[in-house]
N, C-alpha and C positions, 0 to 999 in steps of 0.2 A: 198893591196887589194883595188880595185876601190870603189868609193862611191856607184856606182850602185850595185856591188856585196854585199857590206855591207848592203845596203838597202834591197836587196832580201833576204839575210839570216835573217835579223831582222824581216821582214814581215812573213817569213816562220815560224820563232819561235813563233811569236805572234799568228798566225793562229792556230798552233798546240796546244799551251797552252790554248788558248781561247776555241777552239773546245772541247778539252778534259774536261776542267773545267766546261763548260756550259752543256755538255752532261751528265756529272756526276751530276751536280747540279739539273738537271731536276727531279731527284727522291729523292734527299737527303736534299735539302735546300728550297724547294718551297712549298707553300700551294696548296691545291687542289688535284685532282686525279693524281697519278703518271703517269698512262698511257696517259692521256690527255696531261699532261705536256710534255711528251716525244715527241709526234708528233707535239706539238706546236713549238718545236725547229726547225722544218722544215717549219714553216709558216702555219701550218694547224689549222683551228678553230675546237675546240671540246668543249664538255660540254653543259651546259644549256644556254638558251638565254632569254632575257627579251623583245625581239622585235618580233612582228608578221611578219613583212617583213623587209628585209634589215637589217640595224643596223648601229651602229657607226663604222666608219672606222678609225683604228689607226695603227701606226707602231708597230709591235710586238717587245717588249723589247728583248726577248731572241733569236729571229731568225734574227733580223735586222743586226747584224754584218756579218752573213754569206751571206745574200742577198746583203749587201753593198759590200762585197769582190767580190762576183760574178759579180756585176756591174763594179767594177774596172777592172776586167779581161775581160770585154766585153761579159760576158755570158748572155744568155737569162734568164730572170726571169720567172720561171714557176709558181710562186705563185701569185694568185690574191690577191687584197687587202682584208684583213680579218676583220671580225667584232670584236668588243671588247668583250672579254670573261668575265665571272663572276670573274675569278681569276685576270684578269687585273684590273677590277673595285675594287677588294678587296684591292689592294695596296693603294687606296685612301680612304678607308672606315674607320669608327671608329672601334677600337678594344677593346672597353670597358674601356678606360682610359679617363681621362680628356682631352678634345680637346684644343690645343693651337691655338688661333686665332691670326694670324699675316698675313703678306703679302703673305706668301707661303701656308697658311692653311685657306681655306675659312670658313666663319661662317656657322654653321648648318642652313639648310633651315627651315624657319618657314612658314608653309602653312596657308592659310586663313581658316575660319570656313566653314565646309562642311555640306550640308544638304542631298543631294542625294547620291545614291550609286556611281554614276559616278564621283561626286566631290571627294568622299573619294578615289576612284580609282586613280584619277589624283594626289591627294595629296600623296597617297601611292607610286605611281610610282616615283614621285619626291624625296621622302625620300629615297627610295631604291637606286636610281641612285646617291644620295649624300652620301650613306653609313650609313644612320641613320636607322638601322635595326629595333630597337624597335618601333620607330615611324611608320615605313613602315608597320610592322606587325599589329599595332593597327588600322591604317587607312584601310588597305586591309581587315582585319577581319571584320571591320564595313561594308565595301562595300559588302562583300559576305553575311553578315547577312541581309542586306537590300535588296539585289538582288542575291539570290542563283544561278541564271543563268548567272551571269556575269563571263564568262569564263576567261577573261584576269585577273580579280582580283584573282581568284583561282590560276591561273598560276603564277602570280607575288608573291602571298603569299607563294607559294611553293619555289620560288627562294629565298625569304627573309629567310624562315626557313632553306633552304639549307646553306645559308651563315652564319647562326647562329649555324650550326652544328646539327640541329634538323632534321635528315634524315627521321624519320618516319612521322613527321608532314608534311615535304615537299612532301613525296610520297602521303600522303592522299590528299593534296591540288591538286597535279597534277592529281590524279585519278578523283577528283571531276570536274576538268576542262575538262578532256576527256569525262566524263560521260555527261556533259552538251553539249559539242561540239565534237563529235567523230572524226570529220574531221579537227580539228585544228592541223596542222602539228607541230607547235612549242610546244604545250601542249603535244603532243605525243612524241616529241623529249625529252622534259624535264622528262616526266615519264619514257621513255626508258632509259635515262641516269641515272636516280635515281635507277632503277632496276639493271642496270649494276653495279653501285657503291656498291649495296648491295650484289652482287655476283649472282643475278638471271639472268644469261646471256641469257638463252633461251627466257624468257619472254621479256627481253630487245630487243633481235633481232626481236621478233614479233612486238613490238610497233614501233621500229625504221624502220622496213621495211614498215609498214603502213605509217609512216611519210614520208619516201623517195618516196613512190608512189604519195603522195599529193604534195610534194615539191622536184621533181627529180633533181633540180640543187642546192639545199641548201647544201653547202659544210660542214657545221657543222653537219647536220644530217647524211650525207654520212660518215664522219669521225667517228662519234659515232658508226655507224653501223659497220664500219671496226674494231673498237676496240672490240666490243662485239663478232664479228665473230672470231677475233684472240683468244679471251679467250675460245671459243668453239673448237679451233684447226682447224678452216676452213680458213687456210692462203690464199689459192688461191682466195676464195670469198672475203676475207678481202681486198686483194690487189686490186681487181676490184673496190671496193667501194672507197678505198683511191685514186685510179687513176681517178675515175670519179670526185672526189672532186677537185683535183689539178693537174691532169696529171700523166703520167707514171713515170716521174722522182721522184716526191714527193711521189707517191704511193709506189715505191720501197724503198725509204728512210724510210717511216713510217712502212712498213712491216718488214724491216730489224731491225729497232729499237725495235719493239715489240719482235722479235725473240731473240734479245740480252737480253731483259728483262726476257725471258723464259730460258736463258742459252743455247740457241741453236746457238752457234757461227758459226758452219759450214753453217747452213741454212741462217743465217744473212749475211754471206759473199756473198752468191749467189745473194741476193737482192741488196747488196751494189755494187756488180760488174755489175748488171743490170742497176743500177742508173748511174754508171760511163760510161757504154756503151752509155747512152743517153747524158750525160754531162761529157766528158772525163776529164775535168779539175775541176770537182766539188771538192772544198776544203773539204767539209764535208764528202763526200764519200771516198775520198783519205785518210783523216785522220783516219776514222773508219777502213778502210781496213788495213792501216799500223798497227794499234793497234791489230786488230783481227788476222791478219797474224802472227804477232809476238807471240800472245797468243796461237796460234795453232801450233807453231813450224815452220812456213814457213818463215824462215829468209830472203831468197832471195826475195820473193814476198813482204815482209814488206819493205825491202830496196828499191825495185822498186817503191812501192807506195810513199815512202818518197821522192825518186828522182823525181817522177812525180809531187808531190806537190811543190818541190823546183823549178822545171822547169817552172811550171805555174807562180810562183812568179817572177822568173827571167825574163820571157817573159813580164810580166807586168812592171817590173822595167826598162826594156830595151826600153820601148815605149817613 
């Protein structure tokens, strides 16, 4: 067997194993909301945010391999750069054990003495982004006690409570933020996502639709709205918001993934097929189709999907 063919087979094997493992790990081995984790695998931002506008741009750990493979095959990247999620930040945060200070682990931030509400807000934000949640909660609580109309402090306090697992406290803080500033899109987003996580999907949709009107191009808000609509069974509407966030290709992938989570394999196949019609050599869509075809007894179609995956790998190896 030629080196080129061996390379093609090896890459195909790696892609298949990695896609299956990471797709499975999205709900079994990761912190955070399982639905949000699922769509983040396709490069979609979801969940709460600490930024009023924009945000930190990072390469997503779990979707990067698929995007990198797509680039190797010369496929267009439909995913815009994404903001850092709270789950991403959590990987660098304190988890309630003694922190080891070395060249790889930064020392905890020590903020200066604050007098005004905004100074406490600044300190709280820095602590939050450094993963020092107790310190963040202390500073942000002081900020809102000094200035109850400081929307950002209420919002960030909610995020800190969320990261501590104190969902009720988080929801209360988000509600206070929205009460102070009813047209703060990020506060509405965070409140909507909090309601979504508690299973109050209709109220979540209401808040997230308001947020989407205020920030019609915010992909995180649009994806959260898509998730909530999925949970209400409004799959076509959910797809529209997923597609608005990142384009039809990713919109189909996200809808398909949610349908898989609901156990609706036949419906999921339709959306994966739609994604493949847009990106014929999508390794992610081909991998999921091969698995679902096999699971639903479509042996020939499963083999065809595997062959197509192998062909795309061979085409790359032949360059």
